C-alpha positions in Angstrom: -60.3 -114.7 127.2 -57.5 -114.7 124.8 -56.5 -118.2 124.2 -53.2 -117.2 122.4 -54.3 -118.3 119.0 -54.6 -116.5 115.9 -56.9 -118.3 113.3 -56.7 -118.0 109.4 -59.9 -116.5 107.9 -59.1 -115.9 104.2 -55.4 -115.3 104.9 -56.1 -112.7 107.7 -55.1 -113.8 111.2 -57.8 -113.1 113.9 -57.3 -113.5 117.5 -59.5 -116.0 119.4 -60.6 -113.4 121.9 -63.7 -112.1 124.0 -64.2 -108.6 125.5 -62.7 -109.6 128.9 -59.5 -110.9 127.2 -59.3 -108.0 124.8 -59.6 -105.5 127.5 -57.0 -107.0 129.8 -54.6 -107.2 126.8 -55.1 -103.5 126.4 -55.0 -102.3 130.0 -52.0 -104.4 130.7 -50.1 -102.8 127.9 -51.1 -99.3 129.0 -49.9 -99.9 132.5 -46.5 -101.2 131.2 -46.1 -98.6 128.6 -45.8 -100.9 125.7 -47.0 -100.9 122.1 -50.1 -102.9 121.3 -51.9 -102.0 118.1 -55.5 -103.4 118.3 -58.1 -103.6 115.5 -61.8 -104.7 115.8 -62.2 -106.1 112.3 -65.5 -106.8 110.4 -66.0 -108.2 106.9 -65.1 -105.0 105.2 -61.8 -104.9 107.0 -60.9 -108.5 106.5 -61.7 -108.2 102.9 -59.2 -105.2 102.5 -56.6 -107.8 103.6 -57.9 -110.3 101.0 -57.6 -107.8 98.2 -54.5 -106.0 99.1 -51.5 -108.2 100.1 -49.7 -105.1 101.8 -52.7 -104.7 103.8 -52.8 -108.2 104.7 -49.2 -107.9 106.0 -50.2 -104.9 108.1 -53.1 -106.7 109.8 -51.2 -109.8 110.3 -48.5 -107.8 112.2 -51.0 -106.0 114.5 -50.6 -107.2 118.2 -54.4 -108.1 118.5 -57.1 -108.4 115.9 -60.6 -109.2 117.3 -63.8 -110.2 115.3 -66.0 -107.1 115.3 -68.5 -108.5 112.9 -70.8 -111.6 113.5 -69.9 -113.0 110.1 -66.3 -113.0 111.1 -67.0 -114.7 114.4 -69.1 -117.3 112.7 -66.4 -118.1 110.3 -63.9 -118.5 113.2 -66.4 -121.0 115.1 -67.1 -123.0 111.8 -63.6 -123.3 110.4 -61.7 -123.5 113.5 -64.0 -124.5 116.4 -63.1 -121.2 118.2 -66.3 -121.4 120.4 -66.7 -117.7 120.7 -70.1 -116.9 122.0 -70.0 -113.2 120.9 -68.2 -110.8 118.7 -65.9 -107.9 120.1 -67.7 -105.0 118.9 -65.5 -101.8 118.5 -68.0 -99.3 120.0 -68.5 -101.7 123.0 -64.9 -102.4 123.4 -64.4 -98.6 123.4 -66.9 -98.2 126.4 -65.3 -101.1 128.3 -61.9 -99.8 127.9 -62.9 -96.2 128.9 -64.5 -97.7 132.0 -61.3 -99.5 133.0 -59.1 -96.5 132.1 -61.1 -94.3 134.4 -60.9 -96.9 137.2 -57.3 -97.3 136.8 -56.4 -93.6 136.2 -55.1 -94.2 132.7 -55.2 -91.1 130.5 -56.7 -91.5 127.0 -56.2 -89.5 123.7 -58.8 -89.7 120.9 -57.6 -89.2 117.3 -59.7 -89.2 114.2 -63.1 -88.1 112.7 -64.2 -84.6 112.7 -64.2 -81.6 115.1 -67.9 -81.8 115.4 -67.9 -85.4 116.2 -65.2 -85.0 118.8 -67.2 -82.4 120.5 -70.1 -84.8 120.8 -67.9 -87.6 121.8 -66.3 -85.3 124.6 -69.7 -84.4 126.1 -70.7 -88.1 126.0 -67.5 -89.3 127.6 -67.9 -86.6 130.4 -71.3 -88.0 131.1 -70.5 -91.6 131.1 -67.0 -91.5 132.8 -66.6 -88.1 134.6 -63.3 -89.1 136.1 -61.8 -90.3 132.9 -58.7 -88.1 132.1 -58.9 -87.2 128.3 -55.7 -85.5 127.5 -56.2 -85.0 123.8 -59.0 -84.9 121.1 -57.6 -84.2 117.6 -59.7 -84.6 114.4 -58.3 -86.3 111.2 -56.6 -84.4 108.6 -58.3 -86.5 106.1 -55.3 -86.9 103.8 -52.0 -88.6 103.9 -49.4 -87.0 106.4 -45.9 -85.9 105.4 -43.1 -87.6 107.4 -42.5 -84.5 109.8 -46.2 -84.5 110.5 -46.1 -88.1 111.6 -43.3 -87.3 114.1 -45.1 -84.4 115.2 -48.3 -86.3 115.8 -46.6 -89.0 117.6 -44.8 -86.5 119.8 -48.0 -84.7 120.7 -49.6 -88.0 121.8 -46.5 -89.0 123.9 -46.2 -85.6 125.5 -49.9 -85.4 126.4 -49.3 -88.3 129.0 -51.7 -90.6 127.3 -51.5 -94.2 128.0 -54.2 -95.3 125.5 -55.0 -93.7 122.1 -58.3 -94.5 120.3 -58.1 -94.0 116.5 -61.2 -93.5 114.6 -60.2 -93.0 110.9 -62.3 -95.7 109.3 -61.2 -98.9 107.6 -58.6 -99.2 106.3 -56.9 -96.1 107.1 -56.9 -96.6 111.0 -55.4 -100.2 110.7 -52.6 -98.5 108.6 -52.3 -95.9 111.2 -52.0 -98.7 113.9 -49.4 -100.5 111.9 -47.2 -97.4 111.1 -47.4 -95.8 114.7 -47.0 -98.9 116.7 -43.3 -98.5 117.2 -43.6 -94.7 117.7 -46.2 -94.9 120.4 -45.3 -96.9 123.6 -49.1 -97.6 124.5 -52.0 -99.4 122.9 -53.5 -98.0 119.8 -57.1 -99.0 119.4 -58.6 -98.9 115.8 -62.2 -98.7 116.6 -64.1 -97.6 113.4 -67.3 -96.1 113.9 -67.1 -95.9 117.6 -66.6 -92.1 117.6 -69.8 -91.1 115.7 -71.8 -93.8 117.5 -70.9 -92.6 120.9 -71.2 -89.0 120.0 -74.8 -89.6 118.6 -73.9 -88.6 115.2 -74.9 -92.0 113.6 -77.7 -94.4 114.7 -76.8 -97.8 115.8 -78.5 -100.9 114.6 -81.2 -102.4 117.0 -79.7 -105.2 119.2 -81.6 -107.8 117.3 -80.1 -106.8 114.0 -76.6 -106.8 115.5 -76.9 -110.4 117.1 -78.2 -111.7 113.8 -75.5 -110.2 111.6 -77.8 -107.9 109.9 -76.1 -104.6 111.2 -74.6 -104.2 107.6 -78.2 -103.8 106.2 -79.2 -101.1 108.9 -76.1 -99.2 108.2 -76.4 -99.5 104.4 -80.0 -98.0 104.8 -78.5 -95.2 106.8 -75.6 -94.4 104.4 -76.4 -96.0 101.0 -74.1 -94.1 98.8 -71.0 -94.5 101.2 -71.5 -98.1 101.9 -73.1 -99.6 98.8 -69.9 -101.0 97.5 -68.6 -102.1 100.7 -71.6 -104.3 101.4 -73.2 -105.2 98.1 -70.0 -106.2 96.6 -67.7 -107.3 99.4 -70.2 -109.3 101.4 -71.1 -111.7 98.6 -67.4 -112.2 97.9 -66.6 -113.0 101.4 -69.2 -115.8 101.6 -68.0 -117.1 98.3 -64.3 -117.2 99.4 -65.3 -118.5 102.8 -67.0 -121.4 101.1 -63.9 -122.1 99.2 -61.8 -122.3 102.3 -64.3 -124.3 104.2 -64.4 -127.1 101.5 -60.7 -127.0 101.1 -60.9 -125.9 97.3 -58.7 -123.1 98.1 -56.1 -122.2 100.8 -55.2 -118.7 101.8 -51.7 -117.7 102.7 -51.2 -115.4 105.6 -47.7 -113.9 104.7 -48.6 -111.0 102.6 -46.2 -108.4 101.3 -44.4 -106.0 103.4 -45.3 -102.5 102.4 -42.7 -100.8 100.3 -43.3 -97.3 101.8 -45.4 -95.8 104.6 -48.9 -94.4 103.7 -48.9 -92.1 106.8 -52.7 -91.8 107.0 -53.9 -89.2 109.4 
């Protein structure tokens, strides 16, 4: 389901979509050879748009932004009556798209993370979808790209024959990538966050009960406390406070953002 509606959560536009609708949107774009930058956005990603008006502009100009986190889905249902019964979790969306790509004969490209993670990812992909045509696996450079490097990367992906590219650069770098490459790549760009290390078995996933109750953040914080402390301990309470202001009408949140003055060229 994609109802064709984007709803305003703290000024960031999130699509009222479920897994089925998101997959169909992606596969249709892949078959037609058209751009479709897609992000699975949790609280942290949404808050990057709240705190940075240029990032808000980027997020609100992606083709499809789905609620990766339960707290984002709950906010959509509470504030806008979205009626979503489940989130659209990036790792699960990745699996569903890979399965459809295998069935439809659509080649895929994985960009981001490290060489070690990509090796594990490749092994898992071969096991789960043996007929999936993986035409490229390329690790992140973990720095900003020079303009010629951007053109070279786009050409590598295009010339590979890929029809879908999965991007695992972490938030907000991957959403910047999706925004800046969507005109250069005539294919869906899926920004799927931790899907790469999860599928590769490099990071443990939260138990299903923690995921369904919105406690995945607590599990991930316990696994990577130094890296994720600021993200969860600071941003989660700020999200709830601002959401209360929006729900009570004490504050409105504009969706326009500010057009970026220059490219960041993350890669």
